[in-house]
N, C-alpha and C positions, 0 to 999 in steps of 0.2 A: 236357806240355813245354812250359816257358820259350820266350821266344827266344831267351835268354841262353846255357841248355843245346842248344840245336841248335849255336847260333854256337860255340858248345866245341865236341863233337862232331865239329864240320866242319874249326876249325881243326887240334886230338889228327889225325883222319883223315886230314888233309893234310899234317901234316907227319910222323905214322910211316909215310905211302905213301912220301913220298918220299925218309925213312930205307932203308926197305928196298930199294927198285929202285936207290939210291945202294950198297945193303954187294952186294946179291945181280944183279943186271942191269947194273948199271953206270950207269943213268938213270931218269929217271922215269918218267911213264906220260902223264903230261898232269897238268894239275889235276885231269879229275875222277875220273880212273881215277887220281890220287896218294889222295884221299879218299874215297876207295871200296875202293881195297884197303886204307885205315888203320879203316876203321872194319868191315867184315870181320874186320878183323885182329884188331880190337878186344874181338872178340864172340869169335871164336876162342882168344884166352887169357884171359880171363875166361872161360869153361868148360874148356879146357885147364888153364893151370899150378897156379890150384885142386889139381888132382885128383893132376896130379903133386906138391904140397906143395914149391912154387914157391911164392915172396910180397916184392914185390915197394914195393916203404915208394906208398903214397897220393900224392895231389898233382898238379900237371900235371904232373911231370916224369915219376912215375911213372907216370901213367897212358898218358904218350909214352912208354913202357922198355916197359911191358904189349903197346902198341898195334904196334910195332913186333914184339917179338918173333912178334904173331902173322902177322902181316901178310908177313913172311919167312915162319912154314910155308905158309902161303899160296901164294904163290910157288913154291915144293918144290912143293910139290903137284897145282900145275898142272906145271912147270914136267913133273911124271913123269904124268901124266894123258897132256901134251899128245906124250906122246916113242908 
């Protein structure tokens, strides 16, 4: 993987994690937490959404939306498990 690809993953992960933190938790999880949450969310959404028949457009905006949806799912599941 090229360095540019890794940087794009990190940026998308940070944005998606921050957005998910704003939507559900009311605050972010720190820079590293946002990046990790966003990347995990992107993996979850990349696996789950096509199986549900949901296809969000491609490109950078589509990737951010997918990763944010996945991060929201991850936060929701973590909150269920933590209770």
